[in-house]
C-alpha positions as CSV (number, residue, x, y, z in Angstrom):
1,X,-30.5,6.4,-4.5
2,X,-27.6,7.9,-2.6
3,X,-24.2,8.1,-3.9
4,X,-22.3,5.8,-2.6
5,X,-19.8,9.5,-1.1
6,X,-22.6,10.3,0.8
7,X,-22.7,6.7,2.2
8,X,-19.1,6.6,3.3
9,X,-16.8,8.8,5.3
10,X,-15.4,11.1,2.3
11,X,-11.7,9.9,4.5
12,X,-12.2,6.0,4.0
13,X,-12.3,6.7,0.3
14,X,-9.4,9.4,0.3
15,X,-7.2,6.2,1.2
16,X,-8.4,3.8,-0.2
17,X,-7.4,5.9,-3.4
18,X,-4.3,6.9,-1.6
19,X,-3.5,3.0,-0.8
20,X,-4.5,1.6,-4.6
21,X,-2.0,4.2,-6.1
22,X,0.3,3.3,-3.8
23,X,0.1,-0.2,-5.1
24,X,0.3,0.5,-8.5
25,X,3.6,2.8,-7.8
26,X,4.9,-0.7,-5.3
27,X,3.9,-3.0,-8.0
28,X,7.0,-1.6,-10.2
29,X,9.3,-2.6,-8.6
30,X,8.9,-6.7,-8.3
31,X,7.2,-6.3,-12.0
32,X,4.5,-9.8,-13.4
33,X,6.1,-11.8,-10.8
34,X,4.7,-11.7,-7.4
35,X,1.4,-9.3,-6.8
36,X,2.1,-7.2,-4.1
37,X,-1.4,-5.1,-1.8
38,X,-0.8,-1.8,0.1
39,X,-2.9,-2.7,2.8
40,X,-3.2,0.2,5.0
41,X,-1.2,3.3,6.9
42,X,-0.9,2.9,10.5
43,X,0.7,5.1,12.7
44,X,3.7,6.0,10.3
45,X,4.0,2.6,9.4
46,X,3.0,1.3,6.3
47,X,1.6,-2.7,5.8
48,X,2.3,-4.7,2.6
49,X,0.8,-7.7,2.0
50,X,0.7,-10.5,-0.3
51,X,-0.5,-14.1,-0.6
52,X,2.3,-15.6,-0.4
53,X,6.1,-15.9,1.8
54,X,8.1,-16.0,-2.0
55,X,6.1,-12.9,-2.7
56,X,6.9,-11.2,1.2
57,X,10.9,-12.0,0.5
58,X,10.8,-10.4,-3.2
59,X,9.6,-7.3,-1.4
60,X,11.8,-7.2,1.6
61,X,14.8,-6.7,-0.7
62,X,14.0,-3.8,-2.1
63,X,12.3,-1.9,1.5
64,X,14.8,1.4,1.6
65,X,13.9,1.3,-1.8
66,X,10.4,0.9,-0.9
67,X,10.1,4.5,1.6
68,X,12.1,6.1,0.0
69,X,10.1,6.3,-3.4
70,X,7.4,6.2,-0.7
71,X,7.7,9.0,0.9
72,X,9.4,11.3,-1.8
73,X,6.3,10.7,-4.4
74,X,3.5,10.8,-2.1
75,X,4.7,13.9,0.4
76,X,1.7,15.8,-0.8
77,X,-0.7,12.8,-0.8
78,X,-0.1,11.1,3.0
79,X,0.9,13.9,5.2
80,X,3.1,12.0,6.9
81,X,6.3,10.6,6.7
82,X,6.7,6.5,6.7
83,X,9.0,5.1,9.1
84,X,8.8,1.1,8.8
85,X,7.4,-1.1,7.0
86,X,5.0,-4.3,7.9
87,X,5.0,-7.2,6.1
88,X,1.7,-9.5,5.8
89,X,0.1,-12.2,4.3
90,X,-3.1,-11.8,2.9
91,X,-5.1,-15.1,2.2
92,X,-8.1,-13.5,-0.6
93,X,-6.4,-9.7,-1.6
94,X,-9.6,-9.5,-4.3
95,X,-12.6,-9.3,-2.1
């Protein structure tokens, strides 16, 4: 049986790992009230998703702090500077 890393491009696995770490880091801002997910990083834009609009409004309040933290904490992993955050509502994050 092949290893998963032999089947999937390693860059996709690395990006998924970074998004998971960012998700865990961002959820410290909002606590257990809502759940936020780092969905993608594209063209220096971090896309954050949540299951409802009230969760997005809660994260939006911490947008500047999140930008500073992500750029500082993950500068070596990301190798790009995040300049903007976009917010999306996602239907089922557990798929």
